[in-house]
C-alpha positions as CSV (number, residue, x, y, z in Angstrom):
1,X,-24.1,-17.8,10.4
2,X,-26.6,-15.1,9.6
3,X,-25.6,-12.0,7.5
4,X,-26.3,-9.8,10.5
5,X,-24.0,-11.7,12.8
6,X,-21.3,-11.8,10.1
7,X,-21.5,-8.0,9.6
8,X,-21.0,-7.4,13.4
9,X,-17.9,-9.6,13.5
10,X,-16.3,-7.9,10.4
11,X,-16.3,-4.5,12.0
12,X,-13.3,-3.1,13.8
13,X,-15.2,-0.5,15.6
14,X,-18.8,0.8,15.6
15,X,-17.9,4.1,14.0
16,X,-17.6,4.1,10.2
17,X,-15.4,7.1,10.2
18,X,-13.0,5.5,12.7
19,X,-12.9,2.3,10.6
20,X,-12.0,4.4,7.5
21,X,-9.2,6.2,9.4
22,X,-7.8,2.9,10.8
23,X,-7.8,1.1,7.4
24,X,-6.3,4.1,5.7
25,X,-3.5,4.3,8.3
26,X,-2.8,0.5,8.0
27,X,-2.8,0.7,4.2
28,X,-0.5,3.7,4.0
29,X,1.8,2.1,6.6
30,X,2.0,-1.2,4.6
31,X,2.6,0.7,1.4
32,X,5.5,2.7,2.9
33,X,7.0,-0.4,4.4
34,X,6.8,-2.3,1.1
35,X,8.2,0.6,-0.9
36,X,11.1,1.0,1.6
37,X,11.9,-2.7,1.2
38,X,12.0,-2.1,-2.6
39,X,14.4,0.8,-2.2
40,X,16.7,-1.3,0.1
41,X,16.7,-4.4,-2.2
42,X,17.2,-2.5,-5.5
43,X,20.8,-2.9,-6.8
44,X,20.9,0.8,-7.6
45,X,20.0,4.1,-5.9
46,X,16.4,4.6,-7.0
47,X,16.2,8.3,-6.4
48,X,19.5,9.1,-8.1
49,X,18.6,7.1,-11.2
50,X,15.2,8.8,-11.5
51,X,16.1,12.4,-10.7
52,X,19.7,12.8,-11.6
53,X,20.2,10.3,-14.4
54,X,16.6,10.7,-15.8
55,X,16.2,7.0,-16.2
56,X,12.6,6.6,-17.5
57,X,12.7,2.8,-17.3
58,X,13.5,2.9,-13.5
59,X,10.7,5.5,-13.0
60,X,8.3,3.2,-14.8
61,X,9.4,0.2,-12.7
62,X,9.0,2.2,-9.5
63,X,5.5,3.3,-10.6
64,X,4.5,-0.2,-11.5
65,X,5.7,-1.5,-8.1
66,X,3.8,1.3,-6.4
67,X,0.6,0.4,-8.3
68,X,1.0,-3.3,-7.6
69,X,1.5,-2.7,-3.9
70,X,-1.5,-0.4,-3.8
71,X,-3.8,-2.9,-5.5
72,X,-2.6,-5.8,-3.2
73,X,-3.2,-3.7,-0.1
74,X,-6.6,-2.4,-1.3
75,X,-7.8,-5.9,-2.1
76,X,-6.6,-7.2,1.2
77,X,-8.2,-4.4,3.2
78,X,-11.5,-4.5,1.3
């Protein structure tokens, strides 16, 4: 397969801007879904622990999960 034929197959659309918007929407949607699953599976109320109880460990855990999800989504979409 030639590089030119491969590059044509890899595109979603012909417009670069439209591709960026589509990939961004897919990435943000995947991130929101993943973080929502984390909130539902956590054995505690995440927002209450971070805001009301000022639990720094839970805030660091949530941030680490958010970064991990972002890196996985970015690597997959790239």
